[in-house]
BATI-734717 format. One record per residue (C-alpha): residue number from 1; x, y, z; chain; residue in one letter. Coordinates in nm, 4 decimals. Example, Ala and Ser with C-alpha at 12.3 -4.5 7.8 and 13.67 -1.06 7.14 Angstrom:
<nodes>
NODE num       c1       c2       c3 chaine residu
NODE   1   1.2300  -0.4500   0.7800      A      A
NODE   2   1.3670  -0.1060   0.7140      A      S
</nodes>
This chain:
<nodes>
NODE num       c1       c2       c3 chaine residu
NODE   1  24.9294   7.9727   3.1081      A      M
NODE   2  24.6289   7.8123   3.0469      A      N
NODE   3  24.3475   8.0595   3.1240      A      F
NODE   4  24.0330   7.8207   3.1143      A      E
NODE   5  24.2031   7.6260   3.4671      A      L
NODE   6  24.2008   7.9357   3.6299      A      L
NODE   7  23.9368   7.9887   3.9305      A      H
NODE   8  23.6849   8.2794   3.8419      A      P
NODE   9  23.7462   8.4788   4.0679      A      A
NODE  10  24.0876   8.5021   3.9055      A      D
NODE  11  23.9876   8.5215   3.5445      A      Q
NODE  12  23.7494   8.8663   3.6518      A      L
NODE  13  24.0446   8.9817   3.8031      A      V
NODE  14  24.2920   8.9346   3.5252      A      M
NODE  15  24.0588   9.0641   3.2432      A      I
NODE  16  23.8972   9.3857   3.4587      A      M
NODE  17  24.2637   9.4909   3.5489      A      E
NODE  18  24.3529   9.4658   3.1715      A      R
NODE  19  23.9988   9.6619   3.0640      A      I
NODE  20  24.1215   9.9167   3.2970      A      Y
NODE  21  24.4679   9.9252   3.2401      A      Q
NODE  22  24.4056   9.9976   2.8494      A      Y
NODE  23  24.1801  10.2837   2.9313      A      G
NODE  24  23.8280  10.0825   2.8284      A      M
NODE  25  23.6906  10.1179   3.1782      A      T
NODE  26  23.6563  10.3810   3.4784      A      T
NODE  27  23.7414  10.3349   3.8569      A      T
NODE  28  23.3499  10.2178   3.9273      A      S
NODE  29  23.2480  10.1357   3.5695      A      G
NODE  30  23.2289   9.8020   3.3588      A      G
NODE  31  23.1373   9.4835   3.5295      A      N
NODE  32  23.2193   9.1311   3.4597      A      L
NODE  33  23.0723   8.7787   3.5114      A      S
NODE  34  23.1095   8.4039   3.5059      A      I
NODE  35  22.8944   8.1080   3.5131      A      L
NODE  36  23.0476   7.7806   3.6391      A      D
NODE  37  22.9677   7.4533   3.5745      A      D
NODE  38  22.7753   7.4561   3.9579      A      D
NODE  39  22.5131   7.7265   3.8274      A      G
NODE  40  22.6774   7.9784   3.9882      A      D
NODE  41  22.7393   8.3368   3.8854      A      I
NODE  42  23.0713   8.4886   3.9760      A      W
NODE  43  23.0649   8.8677   3.9400      A      I
NODE  44  23.2485   9.1870   3.9679      A      T
NODE  45  23.1138   9.4450   4.2628      A      P
NODE  46  22.9676   9.7455   4.2162      A      G
NODE  47  23.1235  10.0476   4.3962      A      G
NODE  48  23.4514   9.9105   4.4332      A      I
NODE  49  23.7935  10.0769   4.2456      A      D
NODE  50  23.8058   9.8781   3.9216      A      K
NODE  51  24.2552   9.9415   3.9166      A      G
NODE  52  24.2920   9.7532   4.2703      A      T
NODE  53  24.0321   9.4780   4.2519      A      L
NODE  54  24.1755   9.1462   4.4462      A      T
NODE  55  23.9748   8.8097   4.4003      A      R
NODE  56  23.8618   8.8471   4.7498      A      K
NODE  57  23.6249   9.1544   4.5818      A      D
NODE  58  23.4377   8.8837   4.3855      A      I
NODE  59  23.0821   8.7986   4.4775      A      I
NODE  60  22.9411   8.4441   4.3806      A      C
NODE  61  22.5425   8.4503   4.3293      A      V
NODE  62  22.4032   8.0763   4.4346      A      R
NODE  63  22.0861   7.9800   4.2060      A      P
NODE  64  21.9171   7.9952   4.4439      A      D
NODE  65  21.9939   8.3888   4.5407      A      G
NODE  66  22.2436   8.3621   4.8139      A      T
NODE  67  22.4986   8.6056   4.7661      A      M
NODE  68  22.8402   8.4804   4.9121      A      I
NODE  69  23.0967   8.7818   4.9754      A      G
NODE  70  23.2324   9.1020   5.1215      A      I
NODE  71  23.0479   9.3339   4.8668      A      H
NODE  72  22.7484   9.3886   4.7110      A      K
NODE  73  22.7512   9.2399   4.3114      A      P
NODE  74  22.7494   9.4929   4.0770      A      S
NODE  75  22.4159   9.6534   4.0192      A      M
NODE  76  22.3946   9.4868   3.6484      A      E
NODE  77  22.3476   9.1779   3.7800      A      L
NODE  78  22.0080   9.1538   3.6937      A      P
NODE  79  22.1437   9.2084   3.2948      A      F
NODE  80  22.3779   8.9136   3.3505      A      H
NODE  81  22.0946   8.6798   3.5037      A      A
NODE  82  21.8650   8.7159   3.2273      A      S
NODE  83  22.1082   8.6706   2.9601      A      V
NODE  84  22.2604   8.3557   3.1015      A      Y
NODE  85  21.8332   8.2324   3.1181      A      R
NODE  86  21.7987   8.3360   2.7468      A      K
NODE  87  22.1398   8.1517   2.6047      A      R
NODE  88  22.2722   7.8292   2.7464      A      P
NODE  89  22.5711   7.8850   2.4945      A      D
NODE  90  22.6926   8.2095   2.7333      A      V
NODE  91  22.9306   8.1503   3.0129      A      R
NODE  92  23.1184   8.4912   3.0498      A      A
NODE  93  22.9230   8.8391   3.0103      A      I
NODE  94  23.1799   9.1659   3.0032      A      I
NODE  95  23.0225   9.4893   3.0029      A      H
NODE  96  23.2469   9.8267   2.9937      A      A
NODE  97  23.2485  10.1643   2.8507      A      H
NODE  98  23.5344  10.2003   2.6404      A      P
NODE  99  23.5408  10.6212   2.5014      A      P
NODE 100  23.5726  10.4811   2.1295      A      A
NODE 101  23.2296  10.2553   2.1429      A      L
NODE 102  23.0596  10.5194   2.4277      A      V
NODE 103  23.0782  10.7540   2.1290      A      A
NODE 104  22.9336  10.5279   1.8890      A      F
NODE 105  22.6321  10.4548   2.1274      A      S
NODE 106  22.5805  10.7998   2.1806      A      I
NODE 107  22.5565  10.8374   1.8514      A      V
NODE 108  22.3548  10.5303   1.7911      A      R
NODE 109  22.5691  10.3508   1.5712      A      K
NODE 110  22.7524  10.0294   1.4890      A      I
NODE 111  23.1613   9.9809   1.4319      A      P
NODE 112  23.2194   9.8404   1.0929      A      N
NODE 113  23.3703   9.5214   1.1377      A      T
NODE 114  23.4571   9.4983   0.7641      A      R
NODE 115  23.7309   9.7620   0.7462      A      I
NODE 116  24.0040   9.4764   0.9229      A      V
NODE 117  23.9802   9.1309   0.8163      A      P
NODE 118  23.8976   8.8798   1.0639      A      D
NODE 119  23.7413   9.1463   1.2993      A      A
NODE 120  23.4015   9.0777   1.1720      A      H
NODE 121  23.4835   8.6845   1.2575      A      V
NODE 122  23.5959   8.7653   1.5650      A      V
NODE 123  23.2678   8.9789   1.6577      A      C
NODE 124  22.9777   8.8310   1.4804      A      G
NODE 125  22.7124   9.0366   1.3726      A      E
NODE 126  22.6256   9.3337   1.6658      A      V
NODE 127  22.3257   9.4219   1.7654      A      G
NODE 128  22.2057   9.7540   1.9735      A      M
NODE 129  21.9824   9.7246   2.2702      A      A
NODE 130  21.7730  10.0406   2.3319      A      E
NODE 131  21.8111  10.3068   2.6335      A      Y
NODE 132  21.6749  10.1919   2.9759      A      D
NODE 133  21.7559  10.2793   3.3082      A      L
NODE 134  22.0842  10.1419   3.4530      A      P
NODE 135  22.0646   9.8632   3.6596      A      G
NODE 136  21.6922   9.8357   3.6019      A      S
NODE 137  21.4702   9.5058   3.4776      A      I
NODE 138  21.3781   9.6645   3.1836      A      K
NODE 139  21.7266   9.7443   3.0386      A      L
NODE 140  21.7984   9.3707   3.1371      A      G
NODE 141  21.5033   9.2379   2.9652      A      D
NODE 142  21.5890   9.4785   2.6121      A      K
NODE 143  21.9903   9.3963   2.6360      A      I
NODE 144  21.8770   9.0181   2.6663      A      A
NODE 145  21.6126   9.0046   2.4010      A      A
NODE 146  21.8883   9.1444   2.1599      A      V
NODE 147  22.1450   8.8086   2.2757      A      F
NODE 148  21.8265   8.6347   2.2214      A      E
NODE 149  21.8694   8.6524   1.8576      A      K
NODE 150  22.1744   8.5053   1.8797      A      G
NODE 151  22.4224   8.7285   1.8173      A      V
NODE 152  22.6897   8.7876   2.1089      A      N
NODE 153  22.7740   9.1473   2.1006      A      T
NODE 154  22.5396   9.4393   2.2413      A      V
NODE 155  22.5832   9.8035   2.1590      A      M
NODE 156  22.3310   9.9713   2.4235      A      M
NODE 157  22.2205  10.3549   2.3332      A      E
NODE 158  22.3937  10.5765   2.5019      A      N
NODE 159  22.5679  10.3515   2.7698      A      H
NODE 160  22.8323  10.1038   2.6333      A      G
NODE 161  22.8633   9.8086   2.5195      A      V
NODE 162  22.7600   9.3868   2.6518      A      V
NODE 163  22.9602   9.0981   2.5177      A      V
NODE 164  22.8429   8.7721   2.5835      A      A
NODE 165  23.0204   8.4416   2.4870      A      H
NODE 166  23.1255   8.0901   2.5823      A      K
NODE 167  23.3997   8.1899   2.8257      A      D
NODE 168  23.5628   8.4709   2.9234      A      L
NODE 169  23.8575   8.5426   2.6736      A      F
NODE 170  23.6808   8.5103   2.4112      A      N
NODE 171  23.4694   8.7244   2.5324      A      A
NODE 172  23.7291   8.9932   2.5885      A      F
NODE 173  23.8220   8.8713   2.2343      A      K
NODE 174  23.5252   9.0099   2.0608      A      S
NODE 175  23.5138   9.2858   2.3382      A      F
NODE 176  23.8715   9.4531   2.2476      A      E
NODE 177  23.8307   9.3819   1.8778      A      T
NODE 178  23.5667   9.5749   1.8059      A      L
NODE 179  23.7052   9.8750   2.0425      A      E
NODE 180  23.9926   9.8337   1.7973      A      F
NODE 181  23.7590   9.8818   1.5152      A      C
NODE 182  23.5825  10.1944   1.6939      A      A
NODE 183  23.9123  10.3446   1.7395      A      R
NODE 184  24.0705  10.2542   1.4069      A      L
NODE 185  23.7286  10.4231   1.1713      A      E
NODE 186  23.7308  10.6990   1.4180      A      I
NODE 187  24.0696  10.7965   1.3490      A      E
NODE 188  24.0526  10.6801   0.9426      A      A
NODE 189  23.7579  10.9427   0.9315      A      S
NODE 190  23.9369  11.1945   0.9940      A      K
NODE 191  24.1414  11.1562   0.6888      A      L
NODE 192  23.8859  11.0528   0.4678      A      G
NODE 193  23.6285  10.8233   0.3134      A      N
NODE 194  23.6744  10.4432   0.4592      A      I
NODE 195  23.7045  10.1570   0.2400      A      V
NODE 196  23.5334   9.9094   0.3668      A      A
NODE 197  23.6575   9.5219   0.2800      A      L
NODE 198  23.4148   9.3896   0.0350      A      S
NODE 199  23.2603   9.0196   0.0175      A      D
NODE 200  23.5036   8.8792  -0.1868      A      K
NODE 201  23.7684   9.0146   0.0207      A      H
NODE 202  23.6469   8.8858   0.3967      A      V
NODE 203  23.5948   8.5270   0.1822      A      E
NODE 204  23.9510   8.5631   0.0645      A      M
NODE 205  24.0762   8.6406   0.4409      A      A
NODE 206  23.8474   8.3904   0.5357      A      R
NODE 207  24.0507   8.1508   0.3522      A      N
NODE 208  24.3705   8.2359   0.4550      A      K
NODE 209  24.4722   7.9242   0.5488      A      Q
NODE 210  24.7417   7.8193   0.8096      A      Q
NODE 211  25.0580   7.7065   0.6702      A      V
NODE 212  25.1208   7.2992   0.6954      A      K
NODE 213  25.4864   7.2364   0.7629      A      M
NODE 214  25.6965   6.9258   0.8249      A      D
NODE 215  25.8076   6.8936   1.2035      A      E
NODE 216  26.1193   6.8721   1.4074      A      F
NODE 217  26.2048   6.8214   1.7395      A      V
NODE 218  26.4427   7.0978   1.8203      A      P
NODE 219  26.7655   6.9137   2.0474      A      N
NODE 220  27.0148   7.2533   2.0750      A      L
NODE 221  26.8830   7.5611   2.2239      A      R
NODE 222  27.1882   7.7583   2.1585      A      T
NODE 223  27.1965   8.0833   2.4108      A      S
NODE 224  27.1535   8.3169   2.0866      A      K
NODE 225  26.8426   8.1504   2.0820      A      E
NODE 226  26.7386   8.2055   2.4006      A      K
NODE 227  26.8150   8.5228   2.4441      A      E
NODE 228  26.5989   8.5933   2.0868      A      A
NODE 229  26.3169   8.4321   2.2899      A      R
NODE 230  26.3466   8.6516   2.5861      A      R
NODE 231  26.4008   8.9937   2.3904      A      Q
NODE 232  26.0878   8.8422   2.1718      A      M
NODE 233  25.8274   8.7987   2.4711      A      C
NODE 234  25.9813   9.1486   2.6000      A      D
NODE 235  25.8578   9.3329   2.3046      A      L
NODE 236  25.5317   9.1964   2.2148      A      I
NODE 237  25.4467   9.2076   2.5964      A      H
NODE 238  25.5266   9.6221   2.5483      A      R
NODE 239  25.3622   9.6151   2.1910      A      A
NODE 240  25.0332   9.5145   2.3327      A      Y
NODE 241  25.0497   9.7240   2.6157      A      D
NODE 242  25.1291   9.9948   2.3744      A      Q
NODE 243  24.8224   9.8726   2.1512      A      T
NODE 244  25.0093   9.8313   1.8946      A      L
NODE 245  24.8879   9.4600   1.9077      A      F
NODE 246  24.5375   9.2939   1.9925      A      T
NODE 247  24.5599   8.9715   2.2460      A      S
NODE 248  24.5572   8.7362   1.9251      A      T
NODE 249  24.6697   8.9600   1.6330      A      Q
NODE 250  25.0492   9.1041   1.5510      A      G
NODE 251  25.3340   8.9097   1.4565      A      T
NODE 252  25.7139   8.9073   1.5581      A      F
NODE 253  25.9643   8.7076   1.4136      A      S
NODE 254  26.3658   8.7204   1.4246      A      Q
NODE 255  26.6374   8.5338   1.2448      A      R
NODE 256  26.8667   8.3409   1.4094      A      L
NODE 257  27.1418   8.2162   1.1816      A      E
NODE 258  27.1073   8.0680   0.8246      A      G
NODE 259  26.7549   7.9567   0.7548      A      D
NODE 260  26.6491   7.9307   1.0681      A      S
NODE 261  26.4285   8.2029   1.2677      A      F
NODE 262  26.1699   8.2238   1.5543      A      L
NODE 263  25.8227   8.3699   1.5122      A      I
NODE 264  25.5311   8.4310   1.7462      A      T
NODE 265  25.2490   8.1058   1.7733      A      P
NODE 266  24.9017   8.1091   1.6312      A      Y
NODE 267  24.6005   8.2471   1.8132      A      M
NODE 268  24.8063   8.3128   2.1781      A      K
NODE 269  24.7291   8.5480   2.3912      A      D
NODE 270  24.9868   8.8104   2.3195      A      R
NODE 271  24.9829   8.9962   2.6857      A      K
NODE 272  25.0644   8.6752   2.8489      A      Y
NODE 273  25.3345   8.5463   2.6057      A      M
NODE 274  25.5883   8.3266   2.7041      A      E
NODE 275  25.8981   8.2007   2.5995      A      I
NODE 276  25.8053   7.8007   2.5677      A      E
NODE 277  25.5226   7.9730   2.3263      A      D
NODE 278  25.7396   8.1274   2.0767      A      V
NODE 279  25.7670   7.8731   1.7418      A      V
NODE 280  26.1153   7.7939   1.5776      A      R
NODE 281  26.1161   7.7609   1.1893      A      I
NODE 282  26.4369   7.5540   1.0427      A      D
NODE 283  26.4875   7.5093   0.7061      A      R
NODE 284  26.0987   7.5050   0.6461      A      G
NODE 285  26.0270   7.2972   0.9081      A      M
NODE 286  25.8044   7.3905   1.2653      A      C
NODE 287  25.9193   7.3131   1.5450      A      E
NODE 288  25.7419   6.9807   1.7061      A      L
NODE 289  25.3228   7.0868   1.8696      A      G
NODE 290  25.3639   7.4557   1.7729      A      K
NODE 291  25.1757   7.6155   1.5714      A      T
NODE 292  25.3467   7.9539   1.3809      A      P
NODE 293  25.1631   8.2469   1.2957      A      S
NODE 294  24.9917   8.2182   0.9342      A      R
NODE 295  25.1970   8.4783   0.7844      A      S
NODE 296  25.5157   8.2199   0.8360      A      V
NODE 297  25.5465   8.2211   0.4892      A      M
NODE 298  25.6595   8.5447   0.4237      A      L
NODE 299  25.8841   8.5877   0.6762      A      H
NODE 300  26.0552   8.3092   0.5583      A      K
NODE 301  26.0700   8.4830   0.1869      A      I
NODE 302  26.1965   8.7954   0.4012      A      I
NODE 303  26.4400   8.6083   0.5479      A      Y
NODE 304  26.5627   8.4484   0.2228      A      E
NODE 305  26.5667   8.7503  -0.0085      A      Q
NODE 306  26.6977   8.9601   0.2651      A      H
NODE 307  27.0015   8.8905   0.4408      A      P
NODE 308  27.0539   9.2091   0.5941      A      E
NODE 309  26.6859   9.1829   0.7246      A      I
NODE 310  26.7237   9.0279   1.0433      A      N
NODE 311  26.3452   9.0959   1.1887      A      S
NODE 312  26.0019   9.1177   1.0899      A      V
NODE 313  25.7016   9.3077   1.2574      A      I
NODE 314  25.3575   9.2579   1.1537      A      I
NODE 315  25.1088   9.5083   1.3380      A      A
NODE 316  24.7340   9.6907   1.3262      A      H
NODE 317  24.7942   9.9971   1.5478      A      P
NODE 318  24.4926  10.2165   1.4951      A      P
NODE 319  24.6670  10.5278   1.3527      A      N
NODE 320  24.8962  10.3818   1.1107      A      I
NODE 321  24.5889  10.1644   1.0408      A      M
NODE 322  24.3787  10.4526   0.9570      A      A
NODE 323  24.6105  10.5127   0.6466      A      F
NODE 324  24.5853  10.1415   0.5438      A      A
NODE 325  24.1672  10.1789   0.5372      A      V
NODE 326  24.1670  10.5422   0.2985      A      T
NODE 327  24.2657  10.6326   0.0328      A      G
NODE 328  24.5075  10.9201   0.2220      A      E
NODE 329  24.8725  10.7981   0.1538      A      E
NODE 330  25.1179  10.8231   0.4546      A      F
NODE 331  25.4296  11.0846   0.4244      A      D
NODE 332  25.6760  11.0012   0.6527      A      S
NODE 333  25.8663  11.3506   0.5557      A      R
NODE 334  25.7448  11.5198   0.8810      A      T
NODE 335  26.0254  11.5189   1.1198      A      I
NODE 336  26.3573  11.4351   1.0426      A      P
NODE 337  26.3259  11.1063   1.2592      A      E
NODE 338  26.0011  10.9688   1.0953      A      S
NODE 339  26.1542  11.0203   0.7511      A      Y
NODE 340  26.5252  10.8914   0.8918      A      L
NODE 341  26.3248  10.5475   0.9947      A      L
NODE 342  26.0599  10.4908   0.7865      A      L
NODE 343  26.1785  10.6372   0.4302      A      R
NODE 344  25.9400  10.6283   0.1703      A      Y
NODE 345  25.6280  10.4090   0.2849      A      V
NODE 346  25.4670  10.2347   0.0461      A      K
NODE 347  25.0641  10.0659   0.0003      A      K
NODE 348  25.0228   9.7349  -0.1229      A      I
NODE 349  24.6845   9.5700  -0.2178      A      A
NODE 350  24.4879   9.3872   0.0184      A      F
NODE 351  24.5622   9.0065   0.0006      A      G
NODE 352  24.9020   9.0361  -0.1170      A      S
NODE 353  25.0856   8.9591   0.1693      A      S
NODE 354  24.9288   8.5812   0.2183      A      F
NODE 355  24.8520   8.5279  -0.1555      A      M
NODE 356  25.1891   8.7022  -0.3354      A      Q
NODE 357  25.4525   8.6870  -0.0413      A      P
NODE 358  25.6949   8.6959  -0.2921      A      Q
NODE 359  25.6054   9.0407  -0.4790      A      M
NODE 360  25.5598   9.1741  -0.1228      A      V
NODE 361  25.9248   9.0900  -0.0450      A      S
NODE 362  26.0129   9.2472  -0.3728      A      Q
NODE 363  25.8833   9.6006  -0.2865      A      V
NODE 364  26.1257   9.5897   0.0384      A      I
NODE 365  26.4063   9.7832   0.0314      A      N
NODE 366  26.6682  10.0303   0.2183      A      D
NODE 367  26.4234  10.2959   0.0947      A      R
NODE 368  26.1160  10.1177   0.1900      A      T
NODE 369  26.1403   9.8966   0.4816      A      P
NODE 370  25.8311   9.9668   0.6012      A      V
NODE 371  25.4803   9.8250   0.3889      A      I
NODE 372  25.1247   9.9343   0.4413      A      L
NODE 373  24.9276   9.6477   0.3374      A      V
NODE 374  24.5379   9.7641   0.2556      A      E
NODE 375  24.2746   9.7464   0.5458      A      N
NODE 376  24.5021   9.4739   0.6463      A      D
NODE 377  24.8368   9.5626   0.8482      A      S
NODE 378  25.1437   9.7400   0.8276      A      V
NODE 379  25.4953   9.5666   0.7770      A      I
NODE 380  25.7736   9.6568   0.9448      A      A
NODE 381  26.1451   9.5469   0.8584      A      T
NODE 382  26.4743   9.6119   1.0498      A      G
NODE 383  26.8476   9.4894   1.1019      A      T
NODE 384  26.7809   9.3934   1.4369      A      S
NODE 385  26.4128   9.3385   1.6469      A      L
NODE 386  26.4639   9.6983   1.8275      A      L
NODE 387  26.5489   9.8187   1.5191      A      N
NODE 388  26.1949   9.6301   1.3506      A      A
NODE 389  26.0255   9.7719   1.6992      A      F
NODE 390  26.1486  10.0848   1.6319      A      D
NODE 391  26.0113  10.1424   1.2750      A      R
NODE 392  25.6609  10.0273   1.4221      A      L
NODE 393  25.6696  10.3260   1.7026      A      E
NODE 394  25.7919  10.5453   1.4888      A      V
NODE 395  25.5250  10.4902   1.1954      A      A
NODE 396  25.2108  10.4566   1.4650      A      E
NODE 397  25.3462  10.8238   1.6459      A      Y
NODE 398  25.4076  10.9538   1.3178      A      S
NODE 399  25.0520  10.8307   1.1662      A      A
NODE 400  24.8863  10.9828   1.4868      A      K
NODE 401  25.0428  11.3170   1.4495      A      A
NODE 402  24.9505  11.3709   1.1220      A      L
NODE 403  24.5983  11.2639   1.2079      A      I
NODE 404  24.5938  11.5856   1.4885      A      A
NODE 405  24.7599  11.7665   1.2315      A      S
NODE 406  24.5137  11.8046   0.9982      A      K
NODE 407  24.2350  11.9451   1.2866      A      S
NODE 408  24.4698  12.2377   1.3255      A      I
NODE 409  24.6026  12.2984   1.0228      A      G
NODE 410  24.7651  12.2721   0.6778      A      S
NODE 411  25.0447  12.0111   0.7029      A      I
NODE 412  25.3991  12.0959   0.5600      A      V
NODE 413  25.6284  11.8726   0.4798      A      A
NODE 414  25.9682  11.8635   0.4800      A      I
NODE 415  26.0841  11.9616   0.1362      A      N
NODE 416  26.3216  11.8359  -0.1179      A      D
NODE 417  26.5921  12.0100  -0.0375      A      K
NODE 418  26.5713  11.9233   0.3714      A      Q
NODE 419  26.5175  11.5806   0.2526      A      V
NODE 420  26.8537  11.5404   0.0227      A      K
NODE 421  27.0397  11.7600   0.3053      A      E
NODE 422  26.9285  11.4365   0.5449      A      I
NODE 423  27.0113  11.2236   0.2703      A      D
NODE 424  27.3465  11.3695   0.2512      A      T
NODE 425  27.4317  11.4201   0.6561      A      A
NODE 426  27.2961  11.0470   0.7211      A      F
NODE 427  27.4931  10.8374   0.4423      A      N
NODE 428  27.1044  10.7194   0.3382      A      L
NODE 429  27.0660  10.5789  -0.0774      A      K
</nodes>
């Protein structure tokens, strides 16, 4: 889907639907706008249920102040207009109140975007605007003054966040990424001290190169490939809906036959991933005209070294990632299901996944089907796509339970005798 070709009203409805669906605003909260090429501002209405918004609800505000629509525009229109005046490069604005970001706004802190790679690049520098009355000219002036310094994201004291960008989808990516960082920092702080990426690590991630591959023209699409594409898209959508992925972060791959496999593309919106977006890799060559995930070589090496593995998933869910950004070790011996599916989860150094893929592949075995990469990701492997996805889900849910457990008592793991009983009963190696 080409999001940019959609009418501004349709874009606003689609993004507000996502923000509301994923609990990042309330029925009456939040507002979005787009400045189009004619100078018109398209903006969401005030006092209208954000959960049932339609294109007919969107208001068009002409440059002369004329308003076209069946509702009144959001009361925050003044600050949207002020930002557009002071930042000619900005064409879209998102304002909302996700709980994690609201928490930061209440304590008047900015989330750390340097605890995972790329977040700092996506969000850029984040500013802070002083508190003022919602909907007031003063608040608009304070927000616009921070944007005038060149930042694209502004936290608002005791309020929420505003993101401005060249288009609505890029604004949403920054908004979603900052909210992810906030949730991750909150969960990780419950475990222990958070370890941020050093300048060297940030530079390493920034210089991570897209793999150059020869291209081929597929002349055959087997039923197995078509089914695999459908299954991948279904589970990618599910992963996004469960916040295991963000819109552009998270990779699925699935083996087809021999040295052929399918993998998610680079920087395509996971929410609306379609079967034609999925990239086929054959004999180290890439399907013509497509760009695979930058982790494609790691997937290729894992498949070459592990004939028993038929799927690899790389993701960044906030609860299991809390263990990746702190010194805390993740222990799967909490309930039998966690141990059965995850066995012994190992943590490896940041940068390993793209600088030492051979080493990473060698860490994986029957006893370690899931790996945590410091400040980066969780890598789940499986005998099938569903098996790998199940492991990813169980890792995230187990991590969430462990973090919650710390607030109510001392964690008691399954002991060695009980582990041996499980090994024997389920014939584990």
